[in-house]
N, C-alpha and C positions, 0 to 999 in steps of 0.2 A: 199168475205172476204178481208179486208185490213190488211197488216202487215207492220209495220215500224220497221226497225232494226237500233238501235243506236250503231254505231261501228266506231272505228278509222280506219278500213280497209275494206271499202265497196267493194274494188276491189276483195277481196277474194271470193265474192259470184257470180261473173260473170259466172264461169264455171258451178257449180252445179245448179244454178237457170236458166241457159239458155238452159238446155238440157232436153230431155226425158219428163216425165210426168209433172214435175214442170214447165218446159219451155213452154209446150203446154198450161197448165192451165193459165199461165200469158198471153200468146199470145191470148187466147180465152176470156180473161177478167174474168175468174172465180176466179182468185187470183191476187191481186194487191200488189206488194212488192216494198217498197221504202226504202232508206237508209238515215240516218241522222248522220253526222259526228260531234262529240262534238267539234272538233277543230274550226268549223265554229261559235262557240258560246263563243270564248275566246276574251279577250280585250287587250292582250299584243301582241307585234310584233312577239314574238316567238310562239304564239298560244299554250301556255302551258296548258296541260290537267292533269298533275300529279305533285306531290310534295312529299317531305320527310314525313314519318309518325311521328306524335306526339308521344313522348315517346321513340323514337329511334327504330332501327330495320333495317333489310335489305330491299332493293328494294324501289319502289315508289308506291304511292297510287293515284288513280284517284280522282281528285278534284270534289266536289259536284256541283259547279255552272255550268260548261259546260254541265254536264249530266242533271241537272234539266232543264236548258234552252232548250236543245235539245229535251227532252221529251215533254216539255210544248209547243214547236213549232208545234207539230203534234197531241197532245192529244185532245180527245173529251170526252164528258160525259160518253160514253159507252166504253171507252178504258180500256183494261187490260194492266198494266205495269208490265212486267215479267223480273225479274233480273236473268240472267244466273249465278248460284252460286252453288259451291260444297256443300253448307249448305242447299240447297233447297230440296223440296220433289222430290223423284226420279221419273223421267219421265217414263210413261208406256202407253200402248194402251188406257187404261181408261182415262188418262189425255189428250191424243191426242183427243179422242172423246169429252171430255169436252170442250177443246179449240176450236174444230171445230164448236161449236155452238155459239161462240162469234162473235161479229161484227168487232172488231178492236183489234189487238194485237200489243203491242210495246215491242220488245225484246231488253233488255239492255245488251250489251256485255262488261263485265269488262276486264281489262288487267293489266299487271304488277303484283303487290302484291294484287290487288283487288280494291274495290271502297270505298270511304268514307262511313262509316256506316249510315250516315244520308240519303243516297240514299235508303238504305234498309228500314230504319225506316219510312221515310216520303214521299217517291216517289213511290217505288214499291208496287204493290198490291199482288204480288206473287213472289216466288222464285222457280226455277226449276233447278235440277241437272240431267245430263244424266248418272251418274254413280259415283262410289266411286273411282275416280282417278282425277288427276290434269292435266288440259290442259293449254296451253300458254295463251289462252284468251277464251272469250265466243262465238266467231264466229262459231266454229265447232258445239257447242251445239245448237246454233240458227238454223244452217242449218238442223240439225237432227230434231228439233221440227217442223220447217216449212214443211219439207218433209213429216213427219208422219201426220201432221194435214191436209195438202193440199190433201192427198190421200182420206180423208174422206169427202171432200166437194162434194156436188151434181154435177154430170157430169164430174168430173175430171178423174175418171177411166173409161175405155171403157165399162165395164160391171157392171151393178148395184149391182151384188152380189159379185164382186171381193173383196172389202174391208172386207165384212162380213165373207168371207171364209179364210182369212189370219190368220197366227199364232197369238195367243193372243187375237184375236177379240172376241172369245167366251170362253176364259179361257183355251183353249187347243192349242197345237201346230197344225199346219196345216197337213193334210194328205199328203202322197207322191203323187207327180205329175209325169206324163209320157207323152211323145209325140212320133211321128214317129221317127224311124221305130219300128214296133211291136217287133222286136228282134234285139239286138245289142251285138255283140261278145258273143253270146250264152246266154245273159241275156234277157229273155222275159218280156214283159209288163204283169202284172197280168191279167189273162183271163177274170175276172169279168168286167174289164173296157172296154173290147171289145164286151161284150154281148149285149149291147143296152138296158139292163134292168135297168131303172133309179132308181127304188126302191132298188134293190140289190146294185147298185153302191153307193147310198147314205148310206146304212147300212155299206158297206165295208169301206167307207171313215170315218164314225164315229168311227168304230172299230179301224182303223189305227191311227186316231187322239188320241184316248185314249191310245193305245199301245205306240205310239211315245212319248206322254207326260209322261207316267209312266217310260219309259226307259230313256229319256233324261232330263226331268224337273220334277222329282217327287215332288218338292216343290210346283208345281201348282195343284197337285192332292188333291181335297177336299174329304171328306168322301163320298159324293154323287157320285162323279166321280169314286172313287175307287170301290164303290158298283156296279155301272153300268158296270165297267170293269170286275169285278168278275162274274157278272150275264151273261156276254155276251158270254162266252164260248171261248174267245180268249186265245191264248197261249203265255205267256211271259216267258222269262228266269227266273230261280229261283232267281237270284240277282235282276232282275227288279221287281218281285213280292214282294220281301222283301222291296225294296225301296218304292214301291207304298204303301205297308201296313204301313211302318214307316211314310211316308208323311201323310197318312190318320189319323194315331194316333196323330201326331203333330197338324194337323188341328183341330181335335176333341178336343184336350187339350186346344188349343188357344181359340176355341169357348166357351168351358166351363169356361175358365178363364175370358173371356169378360163378360159372363153372371153373374159370381160371382161379378165382379167389378161393373156392372151396378145395381145389386141387393143391 
């Protein structure tokens, strides 16, 4: 996969992209990341990339021409041009999996008070937000997206099943993980994990994923997951049971509402 990041601050990416899994993926040629600076596509001696907003208001807005030219310098027919934007669809593991199937991503990082809206209307093919909060620029969001997507590329993780077992990959939080020593400060590793019985270990992990999701992220619990948890014989706190049941009712109500609207 090739990723081009359009940014005024390419030096911000040196640390995160030069280390650990992402650094190895780049080194092994499984991921190709390049940076395009809009300042290189300006025509004045000050290399101006921003200007005052029409209609007045605080701050500066990034000009369209340098951004269009920067993107067009690397774009191909199969490119996806993604604007980092607080108004975009909220990033998730499902979106990461979707992007991991693309050939070429161009991530456009806004700055200042944002970008001229003609960039959104006529250049970007998608807009993505990493959450309901405001950052100084789009660079941190781009780092998050590249990291999450790169982990899903073939051969990037050391074990073929690693990405599929992680939290959110299958709609649940990941089960608890343990390593040596088998007992630490009086806290033992669950005995089932030391048994060598792979079938029982798999069932234990599924149960713990369901329990953890109901306890910590009840909003992820669908009616089917709640039913599986109820049939499983696991024990949750009374408050967790209430949260899981409430989440299941909300999910059922939303599904019913969607059916009514489609009908």
